[in-house]
N, C-alpha and C positions, 0 to 999 in steps of 0.2 A: 390236298389243298390246291385250289385253282389259281393260276397266276393271271392277272389282268395286265395287258400290255397295250401299247399304242400301235404296234405293227405286228403282222402275223409272223410266227416262227413255226418251223417244222420240227416236231419231236419224233424221231424214228423209233418205233417199238416193234421189233420183229418185222412183219410184213405190213405194218400199219403206220401211216403217217398221220399224226394228230396235229391239226392247225388250231391254235388257240387265238381267238380273235375277239377283241372287245368284250370279254367276259363270257362269250359263248364258244364252246369248243366244238369243232366239226371234225369228224373222223373221216380221213381219206384213205380208202383201202387201195392197196397196190395191185389187187387182182379184180377182174371183172366177174360178172355173174356166169355161172356155168350154164351150159346148154344141154338139154337132153338129146339134141340132135347133132351136136358137134363133139369132137373128141378132145379138144384142147380146153383147159380150164379158163383161159382168158377170152374165149369166144363168146359173143352174145348168144342169148337164147333166140333161135330163129323160129318165128311163129309158123305154124303149119296152116295149110289151106282149110283143112277140115278139123275143127276142134270140137270137143264135147260140149254139150249144153249143161249149164249148172242145174242143180236140183234144189228142191225144197224152198222155192220162192214163188211169189206171185207179183204181178204188176197191177197197180191201181192208178187209173187216170184221175188226178186230183182236179185239174181244170184244163180247159182249152181256150182258144181265142187269143193267144199271144202271137205277136208278129215278129218272127225271127229272133226269139229270145236267145241271149248269149251267155248270161251269167246269173247266179243267184247267191244270196247271202242272208243270214238270219241276224236279227237284232236281239238283244237280251230278253225282250218281252215276248219273243216267239214270232213276231212279225217277219215276213220274208220280203226281201227286195229282189226284183228281177229286172235286168236290163233288156231292152229290145233294141236290136242293132239300128233300126231306122232313127233312133234318138229319143226313146222314152224310158223313164225309170218308173217301174210299177210297184204297187204294194199288194201283197197277198196276206190277208188276215183271216185266220182260222179256215184256211182252204178256199177263201173267196177272193177273187180278183177285184180290187176296187176299180170303178170305172174311170176315174180321173187319174192321169199320170201325176207324178211328183213335179212340182213347178221348180224353176230356177236353174235348169241345166244350161250350159253354154251353147253357143252355136256349134253344131256337130256336122262333119262331112260324112254323110251316109252315101258311100260310093264304093262299088266293088265289094271287097271284103271289109271295108272300113265302116265305122259308125260308132255307136255307144257299145263299149266292150265290157271289161271286167268291173266289178264293184266289190268293195271290201270295207266293212266298218272298222274303225280304230279298235284295237284290243280294249281300250278304256272308254268305249262308246257311252256306257252308262253315265260317265262323269262329263265327257267333253262333247258328245253328240256328233262326232266327226265321221263323215262318210268320204271314202276315196273311190275314184273311178278313173278308168282310162278311156280315151276316145280318139278318133282321127279328126284332124283339124286342117283347114286350108282349102285348096282347090284341087281338081283332078290333076293339074299339072305341077302343083307344088304343095305337098302335104306331109304331115308327120303325126306320130302318136304323142298325145299329151297325157299327163297325170294331173288330176285336180282333186281338191278336197273342199268340203263345205260342211257347215253345221246343218243338221236336219231337225226341223221343228215338229215333225209328224205329218206334214203335208207339203212342205216346200224346203228347198235348199237355200241357205243364207250364207253370206260372207264367202262367196266362191273365190277360190284362189287356184290358179294354175301354178303348181309347185315344181314341175319338171316337164321337159319335152325332149324328144329325140334331137340330136345335135344337127342333123342335116335334113333338109327338105328333099322329097323325092317326087317323082311323077307316077301316075297310075294308081290302081286300087288294090294292090297286093301286099301281103305280108306285113301287117301292122303289129302282129302279136295279138293280144298281150294278156298276161296274168299277173296278179299281185299275190304275194305270200308274206305273212308277218313272221318275224323271228322272235324268240323269247325276250330279247332286249328291246322290243318295240321299234326296231328298225324294220324296213320292208325291202323285199326283193321284188323287182318289176322286170318282166321279160318283154323284149322288143324284137320284132321280126327283122329279117335281113333286107327288106325293101322290095323284093320281087324277083321274077324269073327273067331270063334272057327274052327279048333283047334290051330290057330296062338297064340303063347305065347311070353311073354317077361318076363325075370327074374323069370321064373318058374311058371307063372300064365297066365291066359288068357289076351291077350294084351288089350282087350277092357276095362279092369278094370283100365287102365292107365288114363281113362277119369276122374276118381275120385282122381287121384294122383296129388296134386298141385305142385309137383316138376317136373312134366313132361309136355311137350307141346302137347302130344297126347290127342285128344278130347277136345281141348281148343280154345278159341279166345284170342289172345294176342294183346296188344296195344304197338305200337312202334313209336318212332320219325321217321322222314323221312330218317334218315341215318341208321336206324336199331337199334339205341341205345334205352335204356329203359327210358321212362318218369319218372321223380322223383316223380310224384304224382300218379303212378299206385297203385292199391288197396293193393297189397301184398309187396310193396317195404319195405325192412327192416325186413321182416318175415323170420325166419329160417326154416319155415315149408312149404314154397311155393316159386316158381320161380317168380321173380319180373316182368316178362313179362306178366303173366296171368291176363286176364281181366274177363273172365267167363269160366265155366268148366262144366263137365258132358254132353258133346256133343258127338254124335256118328260120324256123317259125314256130316258136313255142306256143302251144294252144292249151296246155294243161300244166298246172304247177301246184304242188301240195307239200306241206311240211309235216314230217313225223316228229312230234315234240318229244315223244318218249326216247327216241334214239338220235335226235338232232340230225335228221336226214332230210334233205330237200330233193324231191323227185320232180321230173318234168317229162312231158311228152311233146314231140315236135313232128311236124309234117316233113316227110321227104318230098322229092319230086315224083318221079315215076317209081313207086316203091321206095323202100328204105326209110319208112317211118321209124321213129325211135322212142324208146323209154330210156331216160338217163337219170343217174344219180348225180345231182349237180353239186359240185364242190368248189370251194373258193379258189380263185386264180387259175382255173383249169380251162383248157382248150378242148372243145368237143369236135373240132376237125372240119366243120363245114366251111367252104366246099372242097377243101383239099383232100379230105378223107371221107368217103361216103359209100353207102350201099345203094344210093339212088342212081337212076339213069335219067338222061335228058327226056323231057316230054316228047321231043321229036325223034328219040332213039339215040343210041350211042352212050358212051361213058361220060360222066361228069369228071370222074377221077378213076385211075386204075387202082388206087389204094383203098383198102378197106380198114386198115389199121396202121398206126405209125407211132413209134416211141415219142412221148411227150404230148400225145393227144389221147383223150379218154375214149374208150370204146363204149358204145351203148350197151344197156343191159338186155334190151329186147329189140329186135328188128322185125318189122312187118313188111313183107313183100309177097303178094301184092299189097298195096296200101290199104289201110283201114281209115286213114285220115283221123288220127286220134285227137280228140278235143274234150277238154274237161278231165280232171284227175282228182281222185280222192284216196287218201290213206284211211283205212277203216280200223278204228280202235275201240269199238263198242262190243258188248257181249250179246246184243240183240241177235246178231248172226255169229254165234260163238265159233263156228267152223271157218268164218271168214276174217276173224280178228287178226290184224297184222298184215293184211293183204292190200293190194292196190286195185282200184277200179278205174278203168279207162273208157271214156266214151268214144264211139266210132261213128263218124259222119258217113263214110262210104259203107262200112260194114253194118250200119244200122243196129248196133247192139252195144252192150257194155261188156268189156273184157275184164274178168277177174284174173289178176296176176298173183299167183301163189308164191309168196316169198318165204325163205327161211330166215333165221336170225343173223345170217351173214350176208344178207343182200343178194343171195343167189335165187334166181328165178327157177322154180321147180316145175311149174306147168301153167296152163292158161285155160280158162273156161269162157263160154259165151252166155250172156243173158240177153236173149233176143228182145228188141224193142219194136222193130218194124218201121222206124223213122230215123232220120239223121239225128244222132245224139250230139248236141253241142256242149252240154255241161253235165257233170255228175258230181254230187256232193253228199257228204254225210251230214244229217241234220243233228241238232242238239239232243234229240231223243234217240239217236242211234239208227235211224232209218236211212236208206239211200234214196236220193231224189235225182231225177233226170229231167233235163230240158231238151226238147226236140226242135231242131232248126228247120222250121216250116213256116209258111205264110200263116197257117193256123197251127201254131206251135202248141205243144202240150207240156204240162208239168205232171210227171209220173212218179209215183212212189213204189219202191221195191220193198216188199215185206217178206218176213220169213213165214214158212208154212211148216208146221210140225209133221 
């Protein structure tokens, strides 16, 4: 029998802490993934420079001509939506890119890493026609990430609402995030970046330190109702020391996020600085360490922190050094690739491939394979029919399908 409560409680069952929250239970393991290259069970899996190439697949270019595509999502009728970072929302119908973008987007700041970012239909889209998307708003000297929703009539967005935005404006064009993931109770998790690299500052200190400030949305995953309001059972509701939207913190710049519905597990990938990219199992009210604990180095050389792990801060499951710049993340649950069922797929901007992360049923990373793409991979998703699709981050970006070969 599942207990539904208004505040999270921890139930300790052996080595596992179960947090029951708002009717959805999330399992928090006290141990991290084992590494095939490290001797301690709590150590992350350290990716190797030379990894084997996956077998029994082929890549098919579905279409070209996308400008810096960033995200993709499917509607119930099979139509695909694709965001282009310069500020366009496109329709792909039966593999054909419609020439005219969807009308009705708000004013978008396409600057640096910012622009039109993630897109996600409401789980009940067939009934309510709601589309959600994140984008950067403001000016180069004062900007922030926003979350908006609108109804989609097939060609245009109507009744646009900005339902959430990052609490503080920042300057520069770095680290907006962001990804959206829906939970089974139709609340959503939205990831926001930490705001940028040195020398960017906020309130007289390096802006990246906001990732440890629980009153800030920078460097956080927030949990929201579908209208942008705050769920009453969020972990920091009622705390004077934290923003009530915060779900997890200590993140640098999440660029991939996916929810494993069968096991109630949320996974994310985030960019490190010079090396130290991470795959994380994201858990409620948990601190992921940035920038106090990190495998990253400064871009200019030298340590960001001497610490790689600290009690009270969650270790990553995978660390990539040198950086692959992970972007896009899919949990695969189809039998189209039966040998890949239950694994994660990570896009790589720098590595120009998709990484298959082979997981066991205890969240341990067993090994890693490469699916070469040959262009910067911005997003990777599983389609409703069980195929894997990839967007490449180019001026002439591609939509690519990964298919099994017997």
